[in-house]
C-alpha positions in Angstrom: -42.3 -29.6 -91.4 -42.7 -30.8 -87.8 -44.3 -34.1 -86.9 -47.4 -32.3 -85.6 -47.7 -30.2 -88.8 -47.2 -33.4 -90.9 -49.9 -35.2 -88.9 -52.3 -32.3 -89.4 -51.5 -32.3 -93.1 -52.0 -36.1 -93.5 -55.3 -35.8 -91.6 -56.5 -33.1 -94.0 -55.4 -35.1 -97.0 -57.2 -38.2 -95.8 -60.4 -36.1 -95.2 -60.1 -34.8 -98.7 -59.8 -38.3 -100.1 -62.9 -39.3 -98.3 -64.7 -36.2 -99.5 -63.6 -36.8 -103.1 -64.9 -40.4 -102.9 -68.2 -39.3 -101.6 -68.5 -36.5 -104.0 -67.6 -38.7 -106.9 -70.5 -41.0 -106.1 -73.0 -38.2 -105.5 -73.3 -39.2 -101.8 -71.8 -36.1 -100.2 -75.2 -34.8 -99.1 -76.4 -37.9 -97.3 -75.8 -38.6 -93.6 -73.1 -41.1 -92.9 -75.7 -43.4 -91.3 -77.1 -44.0 -94.8 -73.8 -45.4 -96.1 -73.4 -49.1 -96.5 -70.4 -50.9 -95.0 -68.9 -51.4 -98.4 -68.9 -47.7 -98.9 -67.3 -47.0 -95.6 -64.7 -49.6 -96.4 -64.0 -47.9 -99.7 -63.6 -44.5 -98.0 -61.3 -46.0 -95.4 -59.3 -47.6 -98.2 -58.9 -44.3 -100.0 -57.8 -42.5 -96.8 -55.3 -45.3 -96.0 -53.9 -45.2 -99.5 -53.4 -41.5 -99.3 -51.6 -41.9 -96.0 -49.3 -44.5 -97.4 -48.4 -42.3 -100.4 -47.7 -39.3 -98.2 -45.7 -41.4 -95.7 -43.6 -42.9 -98.5 -42.8 -39.4 -99.8 -41.9 -38.2 -96.3 -39.6 -41.1 -95.7 -37.9 -40.6 -99.0 -37.4 -36.9 -98.3 -36.4 -37.2 -94.7 -35.3 -40.8 -93.8 -33.7 -39.5 -90.5 -36.2 -39.0 -87.8 -39.0 -41.0 -89.5 -37.9 -44.5 -88.3 -41.2 -45.1 -86.6 -43.1 -44.3 -89.8 -40.7 -46.5 -91.8 -41.4 -49.4 -89.3 -45.1 -48.8 -89.5 -45.1 -49.1 -93.3 -42.6 -52.0 -93.5 -44.4 -53.9 -90.7 
């Protein structure tokens, strides 16, 4: 998978995580402006968590060529 393909995949997975969070709370039908900051924080947290999991798997499977991603996760 190329970097561009992986980025598109991660973006879709993050969007799914946000959608699942909204759907699980029965809020999928409401406009985003009706969400509270705590709800937006929770959605962001879910998306970030999904990114970390996917990035960790990518680094494990392909350590070469993912040094930037490794640096990002390790700080």
